[in-house]
C-alpha positions as CSV (number, residue, x, y, z in Angstrom):
1,M,95.3,25.0,139.9
2,I,96.7,26.2,143.3
3,S,98.6,29.5,143.3
4,K,102.1,30.0,144.5
5,Q,100.8,32.5,147.0
6,S,98.6,29.9,148.6
7,V,101.5,27.5,149.0
8,Y,103.7,30.3,150.3
9,D,100.9,31.4,152.8
10,F,100.6,27.8,154.0
11,C,104.3,27.6,154.7
12,V,104.4,30.9,156.5
13,S,101.5,29.8,158.7
14,Y,103.0,26.4,159.3
15,L,106.3,27.9,160.4
16,K,104.7,30.5,162.7
17,D,102.8,27.6,164.4
18,K,106.0,25.6,164.8
19,I,107.8,28.7,166.2
20,A,105.0,29.3,168.7
21,D,105.1,25.6,169.7
22,A,108.9,25.7,170.2
23,K,108.8,28.9,172.2
24,N,106.0,27.5,174.4
25,A,108.0,24.3,175.0
26,M,111.1,26.2,175.8
27,E,109.3,28.4,178.3
28,S,107.5,25.4,179.8
29,A,110.8,23.6,180.4
30,Q,112.3,26.7,182.1
31,E,109.2,27.1,184.3
32,S,109.4,23.5,185.3
33,A,113.0,23.9,186.3
34,N,112.2,27.0,188.3
35,A,109.1,25.6,190.0
36,E,111.1,22.8,191.6
37,K,113.4,25.1,193.6
38,G,111.8,24.0,196.8
39,M,113.2,20.4,196.4
40,M,116.6,19.6,197.9
41,G,119.5,17.5,197.1
42,D,120.9,15.7,194.0
43,K,117.4,14.8,192.7
44,F,116.6,18.5,192.2
45,E,119.9,19.2,190.5
46,S,119.4,16.2,188.1
47,F,115.9,17.3,187.3
48,R,117.0,20.9,186.8
49,E,119.8,19.9,184.5
50,Q,117.4,17.7,182.5
51,M,115.0,20.7,182.1
52,Q,117.9,22.9,181.1
53,I,118.8,20.4,178.4
54,E,115.2,20.3,177.2
55,R,115.0,24.1,177.2
56,D,118.2,24.3,175.1
57,R,116.9,21.8,172.6
58,H,113.7,23.7,172.1
59,A,115.7,27.0,171.9
60,E,117.8,25.5,169.1
61,Q,114.7,24.4,167.3
62,Y,113.2,27.8,167.8
63,T,116.3,29.5,166.3
64,K,116.3,27.2,163.3
65,L,112.6,27.8,162.6
66,L,113.1,31.6,162.8
67,H,115.9,31.3,160.3
68,S,113.6,29.3,158.0
69,L,110.9,31.9,158.3
70,E,113.5,34.6,157.4
71,L,114.6,32.6,154.3
72,L,111.0,32.1,153.3
73,S,110.2,35.8,153.6
74,A,112.8,36.5,150.9
75,I,110.8,34.6,148.3
76,K,108.8,36.7,145.9
77,T,105.6,35.0,145.1
78,D,104.7,37.2,142.2
79,L,107.9,36.0,140.3
80,I,107.2,33.5,137.5
81,C,110.2,31.2,137.4
82,K,111.4,29.9,134.0
83,K,113.8,27.5,135.6
84,V,113.9,25.7,139.0
85,E,115.2,28.1,141.6
86,S,114.3,29.2,145.1
87,G,110.6,30.2,145.1
88,A,109.6,27.9,142.2
89,I,106.8,25.5,142.2
90,V,107.8,22.4,140.2
91,K,105.2,19.9,139.0
92,T,106.1,16.5,137.7
93,K,103.9,13.5,136.8
94,D,104.2,12.1,140.3
95,S,104.9,15.1,142.6
96,N,104.6,18.8,143.3
97,Y,107.6,20.6,144.9
98,F,108.0,24.1,146.4
99,I,111.6,25.1,146.4
100,A,111.9,27.2,149.6
101,V,112.8,25.8,153.0
102,A,112.8,22.2,154.4
103,L,109.3,21.6,155.7
104,G,108.6,18.1,154.2
105,K,105.4,16.9,152.6
106,H,102.1,18.6,153.2
107,L,98.5,18.6,151.8
108,I,97.8,22.1,150.6
109,E,94.3,22.8,149.2
110,G,93.9,19.1,148.3
111,E,97.2,18.7,146.6
112,N,100.4,17.1,148.0
113,Y,103.5,19.4,148.0
114,I,107.0,18.6,149.1
115,V,108.4,21.8,150.5
116,L,112.2,21.5,150.3
117,S,115.3,23.5,150.6
118,P,117.3,24.4,147.4
119,S,120.4,23.1,149.2
120,S,118.8,19.7,149.9
121,P,120.0,16.8,147.7
122,L,116.7,16.7,145.8
123,G,116.7,20.5,145.5
124,Q,120.2,20.4,144.1
125,A,119.0,17.8,141.5
126,L,116.2,20.1,140.4
127,L,118.0,23.5,140.5
128,G,118.5,25.0,137.1
129,K,116.2,22.6,135.2
130,R,113.6,23.8,132.8
131,K,110.2,22.6,131.7
132,G,110.5,19.3,129.8
133,E,113.9,18.4,131.3
134,D,114.5,15.2,133.1
135,F,116.0,14.8,136.6
136,D,117.5,11.8,138.4
137,F,117.7,11.6,142.1
138,N,118.3,8.6,144.3
139,K,117.0,6.1,141.7
140,I,114.0,8.3,141.1
141,K,113.7,9.6,137.6
142,G,111.2,12.3,136.6
143,Q,110.4,15.0,134.1
144,I,109.5,18.5,134.9
145,E,106.0,19.2,133.5
146,S,105.7,22.8,134.6
147,I,107.4,25.5,136.7
148,I,105.6,28.4,138.3
């Protein structure tokens, strides 16, 4: 069975990669805007505005990813959860969940995990549940087989 630390480490690594990608994209858009200073006229201004919009979009993504990494870093991987809460790994018959931050579905050490925020609708449906309890979300019914 995969450890909570392994899932956590995957999420940290994934977020750090996404943060680096967003930062590089942001810097690239800024460099492109700056490199075209030799051009004249409306065409240049339009291109420069477009690059600024792109840089701002990547900057917003960068900020959100940094916030997610900050939230993730507050999780204690050595804590064994008795109920579904932030930091819990929840196993059901059909799915594995890591309640942490919104990262979606990932293959981690050969097992699929849905990494989701406790404030997401599914996270809210699972929060506070214990082993053996049923949950119902968006026409999906399940039973919690284990919580780590």
